[in-house]
All heavy atoms as a GROMACS GRO file, in nm:
protein
  609
    1MET      N    1   0.723  -2.088  -1.420
    1MET     CA    2   0.756  -1.977  -1.332
    1MET      C    3   0.760  -1.848  -1.414
    1MET      O    4   0.818  -1.844  -1.521
    1MET     CB    5   0.890  -2.001  -1.265
    1MET     CG    6   0.933  -1.886  -1.177
    1MET     SD    7   1.080  -1.915  -1.078
    1MET     CE    8   1.206  -1.922  -1.200
    2ALA      N    9   0.698  -1.746  -1.363
    2ALA     CA   10   0.695  -1.616  -1.430
    2ALA      C   11   0.740  -1.509  -1.331
    2ALA      O   12   0.736  -1.530  -1.210
    2ALA     CB   13   0.555  -1.586  -1.480
    3THR      N   14   0.784  -1.397  -1.384
    3THR     CA   15   0.826  -1.285  -1.301
    3THR      C   16   0.738  -1.164  -1.331
    3THR      O   17   0.716  -1.131  -1.447
    3THR     CB   18   0.974  -1.250  -1.328
    3THR    OG1   19   1.054  -1.365  -1.302
    3THR    CG2   20   1.021  -1.136  -1.240
    4PHE      N   21   0.690  -1.101  -1.225
    4PHE     CA   22   0.604  -0.984  -1.236
    4PHE      C   23   0.668  -0.868  -1.160
    4PHE      O   24   0.752  -0.890  -1.074
    4PHE     CB   25   0.466  -1.015  -1.177
    4PHE     CG   26   0.398  -1.129  -1.248
    4PHE    CD1   27   0.419  -1.260  -1.208
    4PHE    CD2   28   0.316  -1.104  -1.357
    4PHE    CE1   29   0.358  -1.366  -1.274
    4PHE    CE2   30   0.254  -1.209  -1.423
    4PHE     CZ   31   0.275  -1.340  -1.382
    5GLN      N   32   0.627  -0.746  -1.192
    5GLN     CA   33   0.685  -0.630  -1.126
    5GLN      C   34   0.576  -0.540  -1.071
    5GLN      O   35   0.470  -0.523  -1.133
    5GLN     CB   36   0.773  -0.553  -1.224
    5GLN     CG   37   0.863  -0.452  -1.155
    5GLN     CD   38   0.966  -0.396  -1.249
    5GLN    OE1   39   0.932  -0.322  -1.340
    5GLN    NE2   40   1.091  -0.430  -1.225
    6LEU      N   41   0.603  -0.482  -0.954
    6LEU     CA   42   0.511  -0.389  -0.888
    6LEU      C   43   0.592  -0.270  -0.839
    6LEU      O   44   0.691  -0.286  -0.767
    6LEU     CB   45   0.444  -0.460  -0.770
    6LEU     CG   46   0.353  -0.375  -0.681
    6LEU    CD1   47   0.231  -0.327  -0.759
    6LEU    CD2   48   0.311  -0.453  -0.557
    7ASP      N   49   0.550  -0.150  -0.877
    7ASP     CA   50   0.617  -0.028  -0.834
    7ASP      C   51   0.533   0.040  -0.726
    7ASP      O   52   0.424   0.090  -0.754
    7ASP     CB   53   0.637   0.065  -0.954
    7ASP     CG   54   0.713   0.192  -0.919
    7ASP    OD1   55   0.732   0.223  -0.799
    7ASP    OD2   56   0.754   0.262  -1.012
    8ILE      N   57   0.583   0.039  -0.604
    8ILE     CA   58   0.512   0.105  -0.494
    8ILE      C   59   0.598   0.216  -0.433
    8ILE      O   60   0.584   0.250  -0.317
    8ILE     CB   61   0.468   0.003  -0.385
    8ILE    CG1   62   0.587  -0.077  -0.333
    8ILE    CG2   63   0.358  -0.087  -0.437
    8ILE    CD1   64   0.556  -0.161  -0.211
    9THR      N   65   0.685   0.274  -0.516
    9THR     CA   66   0.776   0.378  -0.466
    9THR      C   67   0.702   0.503  -0.419
    9THR      O   68   0.756   0.578  -0.339
    9THR     CB   69   0.879   0.418  -0.574
    9THR    OG1   70   0.810   0.453  -0.694
    9THR    CG2   71   0.974   0.303  -0.602
   10ARG      N   72   0.580   0.524  -0.465
   10ARG     CA   73   0.504   0.644  -0.424
   10ARG      C   74   0.402   0.614  -0.316
   10ARG      O   75   0.327   0.702  -0.276
   10ARG     CB   76   0.437   0.706  -0.545
   10ARG     CG   77   0.540   0.756  -0.643
   10ARG     CD   78   0.480   0.822  -0.760
   10ARG     NE   79   0.591   0.864  -0.847
   10ARG     CZ   80   0.577   0.941  -0.950
   10ARG    NH1   81   0.459   0.986  -0.983
   10ARG    NH2   82   0.682   0.975  -1.022
   11GLU      N   83   0.400   0.491  -0.269
   11GLU     CA   84   0.304   0.451  -0.166
   11GLU      C   85   0.367   0.465  -0.027
   11GLU      O   86   0.489   0.466  -0.012
   11GLU     CB   87   0.261   0.306  -0.186
   11GLU     CG   88   0.193   0.280  -0.318
   11GLU     CD   89   0.062   0.354  -0.336
   11GLU    OE1   90  -0.006   0.382  -0.236
   11GLU    OE2   91   0.027   0.383  -0.452
   12HIS      N   92   0.281   0.472   0.074
   12HIS     CA   93   0.325   0.480   0.213
   12HIS      C   94   0.262   0.366   0.291
   12HIS      O   95   0.156   0.315   0.254
   12HIS     CB   96   0.283   0.614   0.275
   12HIS     CG   97   0.340   0.732   0.202
   12HIS    ND1   98   0.470   0.771   0.217
   12HIS    CD2   99   0.285   0.816   0.111
   12HIS    CE1  100   0.493   0.876   0.140
   12HIS    NE2  101   0.382   0.905   0.074
   13CYS      N  102   0.328   0.325   0.400
   13CYS     CA  103   0.274   0.219   0.485
   13CYS      C  104   0.140   0.263   0.543
   13CYS      O  105   0.126   0.381   0.574
   13CYS     CB  106   0.372   0.187   0.597
   13CYS     SG  107   0.520   0.105   0.534
   14PRO      N  108   0.043   0.178   0.554
   14PRO     CA  109   0.047   0.033   0.531
   14PRO      C  110   0.013  -0.007   0.387
   14PRO      O  111   0.011  -0.125   0.356
   14PRO     CB  112  -0.060  -0.020   0.626
   14PRO     CG  113  -0.165   0.088   0.624
   14PRO     CD  114  -0.086   0.218   0.614
   15MET      N  115  -0.012   0.088   0.298
   15MET     CA  116  -0.051   0.054   0.161
   15MET      C  117   0.060  -0.019   0.085
   15MET      O  118   0.032  -0.091  -0.009
   15MET     CB  119  -0.093   0.179   0.084
   15MET     CG  120  -0.227   0.235   0.130
   15MET     SD  121  -0.361   0.113   0.134
   15MET     CE  122  -0.376   0.070  -0.038
   16THR      N  123   0.184  -0.002   0.128
   16THR     CA  124   0.293  -0.070   0.057
   16THR      C  125   0.274  -0.221   0.062
   16THR      O  126   0.281  -0.289  -0.040
   16THR     CB  127   0.430  -0.032   0.115
   16THR    OG1  128   0.429  -0.053   0.257
   16THR    CG2  129   0.465   0.112   0.083
   17PHE      N  130   0.246  -0.277   0.180
   17PHE     CA  131   0.227  -0.421   0.185
   17PHE      C  132   0.089  -0.463   0.139
   17PHE      O  133   0.074  -0.572   0.083
   17PHE     CB  134   0.258  -0.482   0.323
   17PHE     CG  135   0.265  -0.632   0.312
   17PHE    CD1  136   0.372  -0.692   0.248
   17PHE    CD2  137   0.162  -0.713   0.355
   17PHE    CE1  138   0.378  -0.830   0.230
   17PHE    CE2  139   0.167  -0.850   0.338
   17PHE     CZ  140   0.275  -0.909   0.276
   18VAL      N  141  -0.011  -0.380   0.156
   18VAL     CA  142  -0.145  -0.415   0.106
   18VAL      C  143  -0.138  -0.439  -0.044
   18VAL      O  144  -0.186  -0.540  -0.095
   18VAL     CB  145  -0.247  -0.304   0.141
   18VAL    CG1  146  -0.378  -0.327   0.068
   18VAL    CG2  147  -0.269  -0.296   0.291
   19LYS      N  148  -0.077  -0.347  -0.117
   19LYS     CA  149  -0.066  -0.363  -0.263
   19LYS      C  150   0.023  -0.482  -0.299
   19LYS      O  151  -0.005  -0.553  -0.396
   19LYS     CB  152  -0.015  -0.234  -0.326
   19LYS     CG  153  -0.120  -0.125  -0.320
   19LYS     CD  154  -0.086  -0.009  -0.408
   19LYS     CE  155  -0.204   0.089  -0.406
   19LYS     NZ  156  -0.193   0.189  -0.509
   20THR      N  157   0.130  -0.503  -0.221
   20THR     CA  158   0.216  -0.618  -0.247
   20THR      C  159   0.140  -0.748  -0.226
   20THR      O  160   0.148  -0.841  -0.308
   20THR     CB  161   0.340  -0.613  -0.153
   20THR    OG1  162   0.411  -0.491  -0.177
   20THR    CG2  163   0.432  -0.732  -0.179
   21LYS      N  164   0.064  -0.757  -0.118
   21LYS     CA  165  -0.011  -0.880  -0.090
   21LYS      C  166  -0.117  -0.907  -0.196
   21LYS      O  167  -0.137  -1.022  -0.236
   21LYS     CB  168  -0.074  -0.872   0.048
   21LYS     CG  169  -0.139  -1.003   0.089
   21LYS     CD  170  -0.180  -1.006   0.231
   21LYS     CE  171  -0.240  -1.142   0.262
   21LYS     NZ  172  -0.279  -1.155   0.398
   22ILE      N  173  -0.184  -0.803  -0.244
   22ILE     CA  174  -0.283  -0.822  -0.350
   22ILE      C  175  -0.216  -0.879  -0.475
   22ILE      O  176  -0.266  -0.973  -0.536
   22ILE     CB  177  -0.355  -0.688  -0.381
   22ILE    CG1  178  -0.448  -0.650  -0.266
   22ILE    CG2  179  -0.431  -0.698  -0.514
   22ILE    CD1  180  -0.502  -0.509  -0.275
   23GLU      N  181  -0.101  -0.824  -0.510
   23GLU     CA  182  -0.030  -0.874  -0.629
   23GLU      C  183   0.018  -1.017  -0.608
   23GLU      O  184   0.007  -1.101  -0.698
   23GLU     CB  185   0.087  -0.782  -0.662
   23GLU     CG  186   0.144  -0.802  -0.799
   23GLU     CD  187   0.047  -0.769  -0.912
   23GLU    OE1  188  -0.041  -0.683  -0.894
   23GLU    OE2  189   0.060  -0.831  -1.019
   24LEU      N  190   0.070  -1.048  -0.489
   24LEU     CA  191   0.114  -1.186  -0.460
   24LEU      C  192  -0.002  -1.285  -0.468
   24LEU      O  193   0.017  -1.398  -0.511
   24LEU     CB  194   0.180  -1.192  -0.322
   24LEU     CG  195   0.321  -1.134  -0.312
   24LEU    CD1  196   0.361  -1.115  -0.166
   24LEU    CD2  197   0.421  -1.222  -0.385
   25SER      N  198  -0.120  -1.242  -0.430
   25SER     CA  199  -0.236  -1.332  -0.433
   25SER      C  200  -0.273  -1.372  -0.576
   25SER      O  201  -0.336  -1.475  -0.597
   25SER     CB  202  -0.356  -1.269  -0.363
   25SER     OG  203  -0.411  -1.165  -0.442
   26ARG      N  204  -0.232  -1.294  -0.673
   26ARG     CA  205  -0.262  -1.322  -0.813
   26ARG      C  206  -0.164  -1.420  -0.877
   26ARG      O  207  -0.188  -1.470  -0.986
   26ARG     CB  208  -0.261  -1.192  -0.893
   26ARG     CG  209  -0.368  -1.095  -0.851
   26ARG     CD  210  -0.357  -0.967  -0.930
   26ARG     NE  211  -0.465  -0.876  -0.888
   26ARG     CZ  212  -0.458  -0.746  -0.897
   26ARG    NH1  213  -0.352  -0.688  -0.946
   26ARG    NH2  214  -0.560  -0.672  -0.857
   27LEU      N  215  -0.050  -1.441  -0.811
   27LEU     CA  216   0.055  -1.523  -0.869
   27LEU      C  217   0.033  -1.671  -0.844
   27LEU      O  218  -0.039  -1.711  -0.753
   27LEU     CB  219   0.191  -1.483  -0.810
   27LEU     CG  220   0.232  -1.336  -0.822
   27LEU    CD1  221   0.372  -1.318  -0.768
   27LEU    CD2  222   0.220  -1.286  -0.963
   28LYS      N  223   0.099  -1.753  -0.926
   28LYS     CA  224   0.099  -1.897  -0.907
   28LYS      C  225   0.221  -1.935  -0.825
   28LYS      O  226   0.317  -1.858  -0.814
   28LYS     CB  227   0.104  -1.968  -1.043
   28LYS     CG  228  -0.018  -1.942  -1.128
   28LYS     CD  229  -0.005  -2.010  -1.261
   28LYS     CE  230  -0.127  -1.978  -1.347
   28LYS     NZ  231  -0.112  -2.030  -1.483
   29GLU      N  232   0.218  -2.055  -0.769
   29GLU     CA  233   0.331  -2.102  -0.690
   29GLU      C  234   0.460  -2.095  -0.772
   29GLU      O  235   0.461  -2.127  -0.890
   29GLU     CB  236   0.306  -2.246  -0.644
   29GLU     CG  237   0.414  -2.295  -0.551
   29GLU     CD  238   0.385  -2.431  -0.492
   29GLU    OE1  239   0.275  -2.485  -0.515
   29GLU    OE2  240   0.472  -2.482  -0.422
   30ASP      N  241   0.566  -2.052  -0.708
   30ASP     CA  242   0.701  -2.035  -0.764
   30ASP      C  243   0.717  -1.914  -0.855
   30ASP      O  244   0.825  -1.890  -0.907
   30ASP     CB  245   0.749  -2.162  -0.837
   30ASP     CG  246   0.768  -2.278  -0.741
   30ASP    OD1  247   0.804  -2.253  -0.624
   30ASP    OD2  248   0.746  -2.393  -0.782
   31ASP      N  249   0.611  -1.834  -0.877
   31ASP     CA  250   0.626  -1.708  -0.949
   31ASP      C  251   0.703  -1.610  -0.862
   31ASP      O  252   0.703  -1.620  -0.739
   31ASP     CB  253   0.489  -1.647  -0.984
   31ASP     CG  254   0.422  -1.714  -1.101
   31ASP    OD1  255   0.486  -1.796  -1.170
   31ASP    OD2  256   0.303  -1.684  -1.124
   32LEU      N  257   0.768  -1.514  -0.928
   32LEU     CA  258   0.843  -1.411  -0.858
   32LEU      C  259   0.776  -1.276  -0.876
   32LEU      O  260   0.723  -1.246  -0.982
   32LEU     CB  261   0.986  -1.402  -0.912
   32LEU     CG  262   1.074  -1.524  -0.895
   32LEU    CD1  263   1.208  -1.502  -0.965
   32LEU    CD2  264   1.095  -1.558  -0.749
   33LEU      N  265   0.781  -1.196  -0.770
   33LEU     CA  266   0.733  -1.059  -0.776
   33LEU      C  267   0.848  -0.967  -0.740
   33LEU      O  268   0.907  -0.979  -0.632
   33LEU     CB  269   0.617  -1.038  -0.677
   33LEU     CG  270   0.558  -0.897  -0.674
   33LEU    CD1  271   0.499  -0.859  -0.810
   33LEU    CD2  272   0.453  -0.885  -0.564
   34GLU      N  273   0.884  -0.879  -0.834
   34GLU     CA  274   0.987  -0.778  -0.810
   34GLU      C  275   0.917  -0.650  -0.766
   34GLU      O  276   0.844  -0.589  -0.844
   34GLU     CB  277   1.068  -0.753  -0.936
   34GLU     CG  278   1.145  -0.876  -0.983
   34GLU     CD  279   1.223  -0.849  -1.111
   34GLU    OE1  280   1.206  -0.743  -1.175
   34GLU    OE2  281   1.303  -0.936  -1.146
   35VAL      N  282   0.938  -0.613  -0.641
   35VAL     CA  283   0.871  -0.496  -0.584
   35VAL      C  284   0.971  -0.381  -0.576
   35VAL      O  285   1.074  -0.393  -0.510
   35VAL     CB  286   0.816  -0.527  -0.443
   35VAL    CG1  287   0.741  -0.406  -0.389
   35VAL    CG2  288   0.726  -0.650  -0.446
   36LEU      N  289   0.941  -0.272  -0.644
   36LEU     CA  290   1.022  -0.151  -0.634
   36LEU      C  291   0.964  -0.066  -0.523
   36LEU      O  292   0.844  -0.034  -0.525
   36LEU     CB  293   1.022  -0.074  -0.766
   36LEU     CG  294   1.084  -0.145  -0.885
   36LEU    CD1  295   1.067  -0.061  -1.011
   36LEU    CD2  296   1.229  -0.175  -0.861
   37LEU      N  297   1.048  -0.031  -0.425
   37LEU     CA  298   1.001   0.048  -0.312
   37LEU      C  299   1.108   0.142  -0.262
   37LEU      O  300   1.224   0.130  -0.300
   37LEU     CB  301   0.950  -0.044  -0.201
   37LEU     CG  302   1.035  -0.164  -0.157
   37LEU    CD1  303   1.154  -0.121  -0.076
   37LEU    CD2  304   0.950  -0.260  -0.079
   38SER      N  305   1.068   0.233  -0.177
   38SER     CA  306   1.160   0.332  -0.122
   38SER      C  307   1.223   0.281   0.006
   38SER      O  308   1.166   0.198   0.077
   38SER     CB  309   1.084   0.462  -0.092
   38SER     OG  310   1.028   0.513  -0.210
   39GLU      N  311   1.342   0.335   0.035
   39GLU     CA  312   1.408   0.297   0.160
   39GLU      C  313   1.329   0.351   0.278
   39GLU      O  314   1.236   0.429   0.262
   39GLU     CB  315   1.552   0.348   0.162
   39GLU     CG  316   1.566   0.498   0.168
   39GLU     CD  317   1.710   0.544   0.164
   39GLU    OE1  318   1.802   0.461   0.167
   39GLU    OE2  319   1.731   0.666   0.156
   40GLY      N  320   1.366   0.307   0.397
   40GLY     CA  321   1.294   0.350   0.517
   40GLY      C  322   1.190   0.247   0.556
   40GLY      O  323   1.212   0.127   0.547
   41GLU      N  324   1.074   0.296   0.596
   41GLU     CA  325   0.967   0.209   0.646
   41GLU      C  326   0.924   0.102   0.545
   41GLU      O  327   0.913  -0.015   0.582
   41GLU     CB  328   0.848   0.294   0.691
   41GLU     CG  329   0.755   0.221   0.783
   41GLU     CD  330   0.647   0.312   0.840
   41GLU    OE1  331   0.637   0.430   0.800
   41GLU    OE2  332   0.571   0.263   0.925
   42PRO      N  333   0.902   0.135   0.416
   42PRO     CA  334   0.864   0.030   0.321
   42PRO      C  335   0.971  -0.078   0.308
   42PRO      O  336   0.940  -0.197   0.305
   42PRO     CB  337   0.845   0.105   0.189
   42PRO     CG  338   0.812   0.245   0.230
   42PRO     CD  339   0.893   0.269   0.355
   43LEU      N  340   1.097  -0.039   0.302
   43LEU     CA  341   1.206  -0.136   0.288
   43LEU      C  342   1.217  -0.225   0.411
   43LEU      O  343   1.252  -0.343   0.402
   43LEU     CB  344   1.338  -0.064   0.261
   43LEU     CG  345   1.460  -0.153   0.239
   43LEU    CD1  346   1.439  -0.248   0.121
   43LEU    CD2  347   1.584  -0.068   0.217
   44ALA      N  348   1.186  -0.173   0.527
   44ALA     CA  349   1.189  -0.253   0.649
   44ALA      C  350   1.066  -0.343   0.661
   44ALA      O  351   1.077  -0.461   0.698
   44ALA     CB  352   1.199  -0.161   0.771
   45ASN      N  353   0.950  -0.290   0.628
   45ASN     CA  354   0.824  -0.362   0.654
   45ASN      C  355   0.784  -0.464   0.548
   45ASN      O  356   0.733  -0.571   0.583
   45ASN     CB  357   0.710  -0.262   0.673
   45ASN     CG  358   0.724  -0.184   0.802
   45ASN    OD1  359   0.794  -0.226   0.893
   45ASN    ND2  360   0.658  -0.071   0.809
   46VAL      N  361   0.800  -0.433   0.420
   46VAL     CA  362   0.752  -0.524   0.316
   46VAL      C  363   0.824  -0.660   0.322
   46VAL      O  364   0.757  -0.764   0.327
   46VAL     CB  365   0.759  -0.459   0.176
   46VAL    CG1  366   0.734  -0.562   0.066
   46VAL    CG2  367   0.657  -0.346   0.166
   47PRO      N  368   0.957  -0.666   0.326
   47PRO     CA  369   1.022  -0.797   0.335
   47PRO      C  370   0.988  -0.873   0.463
   47PRO      O  371   0.961  -0.993   0.461
   47PRO     CB  372   1.172  -0.766   0.329
   47PRO     CG  373   1.181  -0.633   0.265
   47PRO     CD  374   1.056  -0.559   0.307
   48ARG      N  375   0.984  -0.802   0.575
   48ARG     CA  376   0.953  -0.866   0.703
   48ARG      C  377   0.812  -0.925   0.701
   48ARG      O  378   0.791  -1.041   0.739
   48ARG     CB  379   0.967  -0.766   0.818
   48ARG     CG  380   0.928  -0.823   0.954
   48ARG     CD  381   0.936  -0.720   1.066
   48ARG     NE  382   0.872  -0.594   1.036
   48ARG     CZ  383   0.741  -0.571   1.043
   48ARG    NH1  384   0.659  -0.668   1.077
   48ARG    NH2  385   0.691  -0.451   1.015
   49THR      N  386   0.716  -0.847   0.656
   49THR     CA  387   0.578  -0.894   0.654
   49THR      C  388   0.560  -1.007   0.553
   49THR      O  389   0.486  -1.102   0.579
   49THR     CB  390   0.483  -0.777   0.622
   49THR    OG1  391   0.509  -0.670   0.715
   49THR    CG2  392   0.338  -0.819   0.636
   50ALA      N  393   0.628  -1.000   0.440
   50ALA     CA  394   0.621  -1.108   0.341
   50ALA      C  395   0.670  -1.239   0.402
   50ALA      O  396   0.605  -1.344   0.388
   50ALA     CB  397   0.702  -1.072   0.217
   51ARG      N  398   0.782  -1.234   0.474
   51ARG     CA  399   0.834  -1.355   0.540
   51ARG      C  400   0.735  -1.407   0.644
   51ARG      O  401   0.712  -1.527   0.654
   51ARG     CB  402   0.968  -1.325   0.607
   51ARG     CG  403   1.083  -1.313   0.511
   51ARG     CD  404   1.216  -1.296   0.587
   51ARG     NE  405   1.322  -1.257   0.498
   51ARG     CZ  406   1.371  -1.134   0.487
   51ARG    NH1  407   1.323  -1.035   0.563
   51ARG    NH2  408   1.467  -1.106   0.402
   52GLU      N  409   0.680  -1.316   0.723
   52GLU     CA  410   0.585  -1.355   0.828
   52GLU      C  411   0.463  -1.425   0.768
   52GLU      O  412   0.402  -1.509   0.834
   52GLU     CB  413   0.540  -1.232   0.908
   52GLU     CG  414   0.646  -1.177   1.000
   52GLU     CD  415   0.605  -1.045   1.064
   52GLU    OE1  416   0.497  -0.990   1.033
   52GLU    OE2  417   0.684  -0.994   1.147
   53GLN      N  418   0.426  -1.391   0.646
   53GLN     CA  419   0.309  -1.449   0.583
   53GLN      C  420   0.342  -1.569   0.495
   53GLN      O  421   0.258  -1.617   0.420
   53GLN     CB  422   0.233  -1.341   0.505
   53GLN     CG  423   0.183  -1.235   0.601
   53GLN     CD  424   0.068  -1.155   0.546
   53GLN    OE1  425   0.017  -1.178   0.438
   53GLN    NE2  426   0.024  -1.058   0.624
   54GLY      N  427   0.466  -1.618   0.505
   54GLY     CA  428   0.503  -1.742   0.438
   54GLY      C  429   0.564  -1.730   0.300
   54GLY      O  430   0.586  -1.831   0.233
   55PHE      N  431   0.592  -1.608   0.256
   55PHE     CA  432   0.656  -1.590   0.127
   55PHE      C  433   0.808  -1.593   0.145
   55PHE      O  434   0.859  -1.565   0.253
   55PHE     CB  435   0.614  -1.458   0.062
   55PHE     CG  436   0.466  -1.450   0.037
   55PHE    CD1  437   0.383  -1.379   0.123
   55PHE    CD2  438   0.409  -1.515  -0.070
   55PHE    CE1  439   0.247  -1.371   0.101
   55PHE    CE2  440   0.272  -1.509  -0.094
   55PHE     CZ  441   0.191  -1.437  -0.008
   56GLN      N  442   0.880  -1.624   0.038
   56GLN     CA  443   1.026  -1.628   0.044
   56GLN      C  444   1.082  -1.500  -0.016
   56GLN      O  445   1.056  -1.468  -0.133
   56GLN     CB  446   1.078  -1.748  -0.034
   56GLN     CG  447   1.229  -1.759  -0.034
   56GLN     CD  448   1.277  -1.873  -0.123
   56GLN    OE1  449   1.199  -1.953  -0.172
   56GLN    NE2  450   1.407  -1.880  -0.143
   57VAL      N  451   1.160  -1.425   0.062
   57VAL     CA  452   1.228  -1.307   0.010
   57VAL      C  453   1.360  -1.356  -0.048
   57VAL      O  454   1.448  -1.400   0.024
   57VAL     CB  455   1.249  -1.201   0.120
   57VAL    CG1  456   1.327  -1.083   0.065
   57VAL    CG2  457   1.115  -1.155   0.176
   58VAL      N  458   1.369  -1.350  -0.181
   58VAL     CA  459   1.484  -1.406  -0.253
   58VAL      C  460   1.603  -1.311  -0.249
   58VAL      O  461   1.716  -1.353  -0.229
   58VAL     CB  462   1.444  -1.437  -0.399
   58VAL    CG1  463   1.563  -1.488  -0.478
   58VAL    CG2  464   1.330  -1.537  -0.403
   59ASP      N  465   1.576  -1.181  -0.267
   59ASP     CA  466   1.687  -1.085  -0.274
   59ASP      C  467   1.635  -0.944  -0.250
   59ASP      O  468   1.517  -0.915  -0.274
   59ASP     CB  469   1.752  -1.092  -0.413
   59ASP     CG  470   1.891  -1.029  -0.418
   59ASP    OD1  471   1.950  -1.001  -0.310
   59ASP    OD2  472   1.942  -1.008  -0.529
   60ILE      N  473   1.725  -0.860  -0.202
   60ILE     CA  474   1.698  -0.716  -0.188
   60ILE      C  475   1.816  -0.644  -0.251
   60ILE      O  476   1.930  -0.666  -0.212
   60ILE     CB  477   1.682  -0.676  -0.040
   60ILE    CG1  478   1.566  -0.752   0.024
   60ILE    CG2  479   1.662  -0.524  -0.028
   60ILE    CD1  480   1.553  -0.731   0.174
   61GLN      N  481   1.788  -0.561  -0.353
   61GLN     CA  482   1.894  -0.494  -0.428
   61GLN      C  483   1.868  -0.344  -0.436
   61GLN      O  484   1.755  -0.304  -0.463
   61GLN     CB  485   1.899  -0.547  -0.572
   61GLN     CG  486   1.905  -0.694  -0.587
   61GLN     CD  487   1.877  -0.738  -0.732
   61GLN    OE1  488   1.845  -0.658  -0.819
   61GLN    NE2  489   1.889  -0.867  -0.756
   62PRO      N  490   1.973  -0.263  -0.418
   62PRO     CA  491   1.956  -0.120  -0.445
   62PRO      C  492   1.942  -0.100  -0.596
   62PRO      O  493   2.006  -0.167  -0.675
   62PRO     CB  494   2.085  -0.057  -0.392
   62PRO     CG  495   2.183  -0.168  -0.386
   62PRO     CD  496   2.107  -0.295  -0.373
   63VAL      N  497   1.853  -0.007  -0.636
   63VAL     CA  498   1.831   0.018  -0.778
   63VAL      C  499   1.893   0.154  -0.816
   63VAL      O  500   1.982   0.159  -0.900
   63VAL     CB  501   1.681   0.015  -0.813
   63VAL    CG1  502   1.657   0.054  -0.958
   63VAL    CG2  503   1.623  -0.122  -0.785
   64ALA      N  504   1.844   0.259  -0.756
   64ALA     CA  505   1.895   0.394  -0.783
   64ALA      C  506   1.850   0.486  -0.670
   64ALA      O  507   1.734   0.484  -0.632
   64ALA     CB  508   1.843   0.446  -0.916
   65GLY      N  509   1.942   0.565  -0.621
   65GLY     CA  510   1.907   0.657  -0.514
   65GLY      C  511   1.849   0.585  -0.394
   65GLY      O  512   1.913   0.496  -0.338
   66SER      N  513   1.727   0.618  -0.357
   66SER     CA  514   1.664   0.556  -0.240
   66SER      C  515   1.564   0.448  -0.278
   66SER      O  516   1.480   0.410  -0.199
   66SER     CB  517   1.596   0.664  -0.155
   66SER     OG  518   1.492   0.724  -0.232
   67VAL      N  519   1.574   0.397  -0.402
   67VAL     CA  520   1.483   0.293  -0.450
   67VAL      C  521   1.551   0.157  -0.445
   67VAL      O  522   1.668   0.143  -0.482
   67VAL     CB  523   1.435   0.323  -0.595
   67VAL    CG1  524   1.348   0.210  -0.648
   67VAL    CG2  525   1.359   0.455  -0.598
   68TYR      N  526   1.475   0.059  -0.398
   68TYR     CA  527   1.525  -0.079  -0.386
   68TYR      C  528   1.430  -0.174  -0.458
   68TYR      O  529   1.312  -0.144  -0.475
   68TYR     CB  530   1.534  -0.120  -0.239
   68TYR     CG  531   1.650  -0.057  -0.168
   68TYR    CD1  532   1.644   0.075  -0.126
   68TYR    CD2  533   1.767  -0.129  -0.143
   68TYR    CE1  534   1.750   0.135  -0.062
   68TYR    CE2  535   1.874  -0.070  -0.079
   68TYR     CZ  536   1.866   0.061  -0.038
   68TYR     OH  537   1.972   0.120   0.024
   69LYS      N  538   1.485  -0.290  -0.497
   69LYS     CA  539   1.404  -0.397  -0.556
   69LYS      C  540   1.406  -0.514  -0.459
   69LYS      O  541   1.512  -0.565  -0.423
   69LYS     CB  542   1.460  -0.442  -0.690
   69LYS     CG  543   1.376  -0.550  -0.755
   69LYS     CD  544   1.436  -0.616  -0.879
   69LYS     CE  545   1.512  -0.529  -0.970
   69LYS     NZ  546   1.565  -0.602  -1.087
   70VAL      N  547   1.288  -0.555  -0.416
   70VAL     CA  548   1.273  -0.670  -0.329
   70VAL      C  549   1.210  -0.781  -0.415
   70VAL      O  550   1.103  -0.760  -0.471
   70VAL     CB  551   1.184  -0.639  -0.206
   70VAL    CG1  552   1.164  -0.764  -0.122
   70VAL    CG2  553   1.247  -0.527  -0.124
   71ILE      N  554   1.276  -0.894  -0.423
   71ILE     CA  555   1.227  -1.005  -0.503
   71ILE      C  556   1.164  -1.108  -0.409
   71ILE      O  557   1.231  -1.159  -0.319
   71ILE     CB  558   1.338  -1.069  -0.588
   71ILE    CG1  559   1.400  -0.963  -0.679
   71ILE    CG2  560   1.283  -1.186  -0.670
   71ILE    CD1  561   1.523  -1.008  -0.753
   72ILE      N  562   1.036  -1.134  -0.429
   72ILE     CA  563   0.958  -1.224  -0.341
   72ILE      C  564   0.908  -1.340  -0.425
   72ILE      O  565   0.854  -1.322  -0.533
   72ILE     CB  566   0.839  -1.149  -0.277
   72ILE    CG1  567   0.889  -1.026  -0.200
   72ILE    CG2  568   0.761  -1.243  -0.186
   72ILE    CD1  569   0.778  -0.935  -0.152
   73LYS      N  570   0.925  -1.460  -0.370
   73LYS     CA  571   0.879  -1.582  -0.437
   73LYS      C  572   0.755  -1.633  -0.366
   73LYS      O  573   0.751  -1.643  -0.244
   73LYS     CB  574   0.988  -1.689  -0.434
   73LYS     CG  575   0.951  -1.816  -0.506
   73LYS     CD  576   1.070  -1.912  -0.505
   73LYS     CE  577   1.039  -2.038  -0.584
   73LYS     NZ  578   1.155  -2.130  -0.582
   74LYS      N  579   0.653  -1.666  -0.446
   74LYS     CA  580   0.531  -1.722  -0.389
   74LYS      C  581   0.551  -1.872  -0.372
   74LYS      O  582   0.576  -1.943  -0.468
   74LYS     CB  583   0.410  -1.694  -0.477
   74LYS     CG  584   0.282  -1.745  -0.415
   74LYS     CD  585   0.160  -1.696  -0.489
   74LYS     CE  586   0.035  -1.738  -0.416
   74LYS     NZ  587  -0.084  -1.682  -0.480
   75THR      N  588   0.542  -1.916  -0.249
   75THR     CA  589   0.556  -2.058  -0.218
   75THR      C  590   0.439  -2.101  -0.130
   75THR      O  591   0.374  -2.019  -0.066
   75THR     CB  592   0.687  -2.087  -0.144
   75THR    OG1  593   0.690  -2.008  -0.025
   75THR    CG2  594   0.808  -2.054  -0.229
   76THR      N  595   0.414  -2.230  -0.129
   76THR     CA  596   0.314  -2.282  -0.037
   76THR      C  597   0.385  -2.364   0.068
   76THR      O  598   0.481  -2.433   0.040
   76THR     CB  599   0.211  -2.372  -0.111
   76THR    OG1  600   0.280  -2.474  -0.180
   76THR    CG2  601   0.129  -2.290  -0.207
   77ASN      N  602   0.338  -2.352   0.189
   77ASN     CA  603   0.403  -2.423   0.300
   77ASN      C  604   0.336  -2.555   0.325
   77ASN      O  605   0.222  -2.575   0.314
   77ASN     CB  606   0.398  -2.338   0.428
   77ASN     CG  607   0.480  -2.213   0.410
   77ASN    OD1  608   0.569  -2.206   0.326
   77ASN    ND2  609   0.452  -2.113   0.491
   0.00000   0.00000   0.00000
């Protein structure tokens, strides 16, 4: 298991999940992706869409100001 990081704090929807999905596609099963994103639409959409597509959202943590870290685990169903 490895952990990777993706910073999409300067991206806007729908590119926030597009970039997240591309990065998740590169991971192996049980790898973690720590996604740094802004509150608002990205914080609402990225975790929801990740769950809908079969990924496990492990945690959502505030980092600083309006930036959050969403930890997503790549799993196979």
